[in-house]
C-alpha positions as CSV (number, residue, x, y, z in Angstrom):
1,M,134.3,120.2,114.4
2,R,135.9,120.8,111.0
3,N,132.6,121.9,108.9
4,I,129.1,122.8,109.8
5,R,127.7,123.2,106.1
6,G,125.2,120.4,106.0
7,K,125.0,119.5,109.8
8,K,121.6,119.1,111.3
9,V,120.9,121.9,114.1
10,L,118.2,122.1,117.2
11,I,118.1,125.3,118.8
12,T,116.0,126.5,121.9
13,G,114.9,129.9,122.2
14,A,115.4,130.8,118.5
15,A,113.1,133.8,118.2
16,S,115.2,136.6,119.4
17,G,118.3,137.4,121.1
18,I,121.3,134.9,121.1
19,G,119.0,132.2,119.8
20,R,118.1,134.3,116.7
21,E,121.8,135.2,115.8
22,L,123.1,131.8,116.3
23,A,120.1,130.3,114.0
24,L,121.3,132.9,111.3
25,Q,124.7,132.4,111.7
26,L,124.5,128.9,111.1
27,A,122.3,129.1,108.2
28,A,124.8,131.2,106.6
29,E,127.3,128.6,107.7
30,G,125.4,126.0,105.3
31,A,123.6,124.2,108.3
32,D,120.1,122.8,108.2
33,L,117.9,124.2,111.3
34,F,115.3,122.9,113.4
35,L,113.8,125.7,115.6
36,L,111.8,125.6,119.0
37,D,110.3,129.0,121.0
38,V,107.2,129.9,122.7
39,N,107.0,132.8,121.0
40,E,105.3,131.9,117.6
41,S,105.6,135.4,116.0
42,G,109.2,135.5,116.7
43,L,110.1,132.3,115.5
44,N,108.2,132.6,112.1
45,D,110.7,135.9,111.6
46,T,113.8,133.7,112.6
47,A,113.0,130.9,110.3
48,G,112.1,132.9,107.4
49,A,115.1,135.5,107.9
50,A,117.3,132.0,108.1
51,T,115.5,130.5,105.2
52,L,116.7,133.3,102.9
53,L,120.4,132.3,104.0
54,G,119.8,128.7,102.4
55,G,119.6,125.3,104.1
56,Q,116.7,123.7,105.5
57,V,114.6,125.5,107.9
58,I,111.9,123.7,110.3
59,F,110.3,125.4,113.2
60,R,108.2,124.4,115.7
61,Y,106.2,125.8,118.8
62,C,107.3,124.4,122.0
63,D,106.6,125.2,125.9
64,L,109.9,124.3,127.4
65,T,107.9,123.9,130.8
66,D,105.7,120.7,129.6
67,S,107.9,117.6,129.5
68,Q,105.5,115.8,127.3
69,Q,105.9,118.6,124.8
70,I,109.5,118.4,124.8
71,S,109.5,114.5,124.2
72,N,107.1,115.1,121.3
73,V,109.5,117.6,119.8
74,I,112.1,115.5,120.0
75,R,110.4,112.8,118.2
76,A,109.5,114.9,115.6
77,V,112.9,115.9,115.0
78,L,114.2,112.1,114.9
79,D,111.4,111.4,112.5
80,E,112.4,114.3,110.4
81,W,116.3,113.8,110.2
82,G,117.0,110.5,112.2
83,Y,119.7,112.4,114.0
84,I,121.0,115.4,115.1
85,D,124.8,117.0,114.8
86,I,124.6,119.8,116.9
87,L,122.4,120.9,119.9
88,V,122.0,124.4,121.3
89,N,120.5,124.7,124.6
90,N,119.8,128.6,124.2
91,A,116.4,129.3,126.0
92,G,116.3,131.2,129.2
93,V,114.4,133.4,131.9
94,A,114.9,135.5,134.3
95,F,113.6,136.5,138.0
96,Y,114.7,139.6,139.4
97,G,113.8,140.5,143.4
98,P,114.6,139.2,146.8
99,T,115.0,135.4,147.0
100,H,112.2,135.3,149.5
101,T,109.6,137.1,147.4
102,M,109.6,134.1,144.8
103,S,106.8,131.6,144.9
104,T,107.3,128.4,144.3
105,D,105.7,128.1,141.0
106,Q,108.0,130.8,139.7
107,W,110.9,129.1,141.0
108,D,109.6,125.8,139.3
109,W,109.2,128.0,135.9
110,L,112.6,129.1,135.8
111,L,114.1,125.8,136.7
112,A,111.9,124.2,134.5
113,V,113.0,126.4,130.9
114,N,116.7,127.2,132.0
115,L,117.9,123.6,133.7
116,L,115.6,120.7,133.4
117,A,114.4,121.2,129.7
118,P,118.2,121.5,128.7
119,I,118.9,117.9,130.6
120,Q,115.8,116.4,129.4
121,I,116.5,117.6,125.7
122,T,120.1,116.4,125.9
123,R,119.3,113.0,127.8
124,E,117.0,112.4,124.7
125,L,119.5,113.1,122.4
126,L,122.2,111.5,123.4
127,P,122.0,108.5,121.8
128,S,121.6,110.0,118.5
129,L,124.3,112.5,119.3
130,I,127.0,109.9,120.3
131,N,126.6,107.8,117.1
132,R,127.5,110.8,114.9
133,P,131.1,112.1,114.0
134,E,131.8,115.2,115.3
135,A,128.5,116.1,117.3
136,H,128.6,118.9,119.8
137,I,126.4,120.6,122.5
138,I,126.0,123.8,123.2
139,N,124.8,125.2,126.5
140,I,124.2,129.1,126.5
141,A,125.0,129.7,130.1
142,S,126.1,133.0,131.7
143,I,129.0,134.3,133.6
144,C,125.9,134.2,136.5
145,G,126.8,130.7,136.6
146,I,130.1,131.4,137.9
147,V,130.2,134.3,139.8
148,S,126.9,135.2,142.2
149,G,125.2,138.9,142.5
150,S,122.3,140.0,144.6
151,R,118.6,139.5,143.8
152,F,119.1,137.0,140.8
153,S,119.4,133.6,143.0
154,A,117.1,131.2,140.8
155,Y,118.4,132.5,137.6
156,Q,122.2,131.9,139.1
157,V,121.1,128.5,140.4
158,S,119.9,127.4,136.7
159,K,123.2,128.4,135.2
160,F,125.5,127.2,138.0
161,G,123.6,123.9,137.1
162,L,124.1,124.0,133.8
163,L,127.3,124.7,133.8
164,G,127.9,121.8,136.2
165,F,126.0,119.4,133.8
166,S,128.2,120.4,130.7
167,E,131.4,119.8,132.7
168,A,129.8,116.2,133.6
169,L,128.5,115.7,130.1
170,R,132.1,116.6,128.4
171,A,134.1,114.5,131.1
172,E,131.6,111.7,130.4
173,Y,131.4,111.6,126.7
174,S,134.5,113.3,125.4
175,R,136.1,110.1,125.1
176,Q,133.4,109.0,122.7
177,G,134.1,112.4,120.2
178,L,131.2,114.1,121.8
179,G,131.7,117.9,122.2
180,V,130.3,119.8,125.1
181,S,130.9,123.7,125.4
182,A,129.4,125.8,128.0
183,I,129.0,129.6,126.7
184,C,129.3,132.0,129.5
185,P,128.7,135.8,128.4
186,G,128.6,138.9,130.4
187,P,125.7,141.3,130.1
188,V,124.1,140.9,126.4
189,S,122.2,143.4,125.0
190,T,118.8,141.6,125.1
191,R,115.5,142.3,126.9
192,L,116.2,139.2,129.2
193,F,116.2,141.0,132.4
194,E,113.9,144.0,131.3
195,S,111.0,141.6,130.7
196,A,111.8,139.2,133.4
197,P,108.9,139.3,136.6
198,C,110.2,141.3,139.5
199,G,109.6,141.0,143.0
200,R,110.4,144.3,143.8
201,K,107.7,146.7,145.3
202,D,108.6,149.4,142.7
203,K,108.7,146.5,140.0
204,K,112.0,148.1,138.5
205,T,114.6,145.3,137.3
206,P,118.4,146.8,136.7
207,V,119.5,147.6,133.0
208,P,123.1,146.8,132.5
209,P,124.6,150.1,131.1
210,R,125.5,149.8,127.2
211,W,129.5,150.1,127.8
212,A,129.3,146.9,129.6
213,C,127.0,144.8,127.1
214,I,127.9,143.0,124.3
215,S,125.5,142.0,121.4
216,P,123.9,138.8,120.4
217,E,126.0,138.9,117.2
218,Q,129.1,138.6,119.5
219,V,127.9,135.7,121.4
220,A,127.0,133.9,118.2
221,Q,130.3,134.4,116.7
222,K,132.1,132.8,119.8
223,T,129.7,130.2,120.1
224,I,130.6,128.9,116.6
225,K,134.1,129.3,117.1
226,A,133.8,127.1,120.1
227,I,132.1,124.5,117.9
228,Y,134.6,124.7,115.7
229,Q,137.7,124.5,118.4
230,D,135.7,122.1,120.9
231,K,136.2,124.6,123.7
232,G,134.9,123.6,127.2
233,L,134.2,126.7,128.6
234,C,133.7,129.9,126.4
235,L,133.7,133.1,127.9
236,V,132.1,136.1,125.8
237,G,133.0,139.7,126.7
238,W,135.4,141.6,128.7
239,V,133.0,141.8,131.9
240,A,132.9,138.1,131.7
241,Y,136.5,137.9,131.9
242,V,137.2,140.3,134.7
243,L,134.9,138.6,136.8
244,Y,136.0,135.4,135.9
245,Y,139.7,135.9,136.9
246,L,138.4,137.9,139.8
247,K,136.7,134.7,141.1
248,R,139.5,132.7,140.8
249,L,142.5,135.0,141.9
250,A,141.0,137.3,144.2
251,P,137.6,136.0,145.5
252,W,137.8,138.3,148.5
253,S,137.3,141.4,146.1
254,L,134.0,139.8,145.1
255,D,132.8,139.8,149.1
256,L,134.1,143.3,149.5
257,A,131.9,144.8,146.4
258,H,129.0,142.9,147.9
259,R,129.6,144.4,151.2
260,F,130.3,148.0,149.8
261,G,127.0,147.6,148.0
262,R,124.9,146.4,151.1
263,R,126.3,149.3,153.1
264,K,125.2,151.7,150.7
265,K,121.9,150.7,150.6
266,M,121.8,151.0,154.4
267,K,122.8,154.2,154.0
268,Q,120.2,155.0,151.2
269,K,117.4,153.6,153.6
270,A,118.4,155.3,156.6
271,E,118.4,158.8,154.5
272,Q,115.0,157.8,153.4
273,L,113.6,157.1,156.7
274,Q,115.0,160.3,157.8
275,Q,113.4,162.2,155.1
276,S,110.1,160.4,155.8
277,A,110.1,161.2,159.4
278,K,111.3,164.9,158.7
279,S,108.0,165.0,156.5
280,K,105.4,163.8,158.9
281,A,107.2,166.1,161.6
282,D,106.7,169.2,159.1
283,K,103.0,168.1,158.4
284,T,102.1,167.8,162.0
285,N,103.9,171.2,163.1
286,S,101.8,172.6,160.1
287,S,98.6,171.0,161.5
288,E,99.4,172.4,164.8
289,L,100.0,175.8,163.6
290,R,96.5,175.7,161.5
291,A,94.7,175.0,164.6
292,K,95.9,177.4,166.8
293,A,95.2,180.4,164.3
294,A,91.8,178.8,164.4
C-alpha cells in the first residue's frame, strides 16, 4: 500500500493497548476509523484522542462472542462507508493456568474472541476488500502462535489458528491484490495476562519482566510498516526473533528449556512437601511435650 491517507479502517479491540495505539497512529496518517470494543469507556477515550488527530472516527460497542452483534456491526460499517480498505483483527483475551482447569465455557469464550470472531469478520468483509485496490488485512497474532509455552494452551491454540488463517488468506487472495499480514510480537507492556482469568490455586499470573517487553507503540509502528511493505509475517521485539529462530534452527533447545523448567518445578514441590512434613512433625512433638509436662 502506497498511502494510508483517506483509507477506511476497521479496528477491533481499540479501547486499549495495541488497538488504541494503532488507532492513534493510523489517525495521524490520515485514515478514517471505525473502532470496536466491549470496553465502552476505553473506546470513548480512544475515539476522542483519535478525533483530535484528524479524519473521521466512528465507534461502536461490540461483544465479539456474539456472532449476531458482529454481523450487525459489519452491516453498519458497510452502510456507512460502502467498503473497507484495511481490516485490523486486534482484539484478544487470555487464560493462564493448567489446561485441565479450563471449563468448556472458558475455552469457547477465548476461541470466540481470538479466532472465530476474526474469521467471521474477515469472511463477511472479504467481498468488499477484494474489490478495493491495495486492501489489507492485519491479524494481530503473537509469537505464541509459533512457539509454545506452558499454561497458556488455549491462547496459543487461538494464535496458531490465527497465524494459519493469515497464511491461507495470503496464499488464496494475494493474486487479487489483497495484502495479509500476521503480526507476531513478543511480550508487550499491556495488561493482557495480568487481567486474564487464572486456573491456578493462588490465582497468580506471570508478568513478563520489563526488559523483555516492547511497547504497544512499537507494535503499532511495525504494523503500519507491514501494511506499506505488504509483509506476510512481521515479528516484533527481540524476544520474538530469538524464539522464532530457535524454533526454526534448534527446536531441541526449546524442549530442553521446558524439561529444565519441569525439573525445577518438581524440586520446588519436593522441598515444599518436605518443609510441610517437618512443620507437622514439629507440631506433633510440641504437643507431646506439653502433654507430658501436664
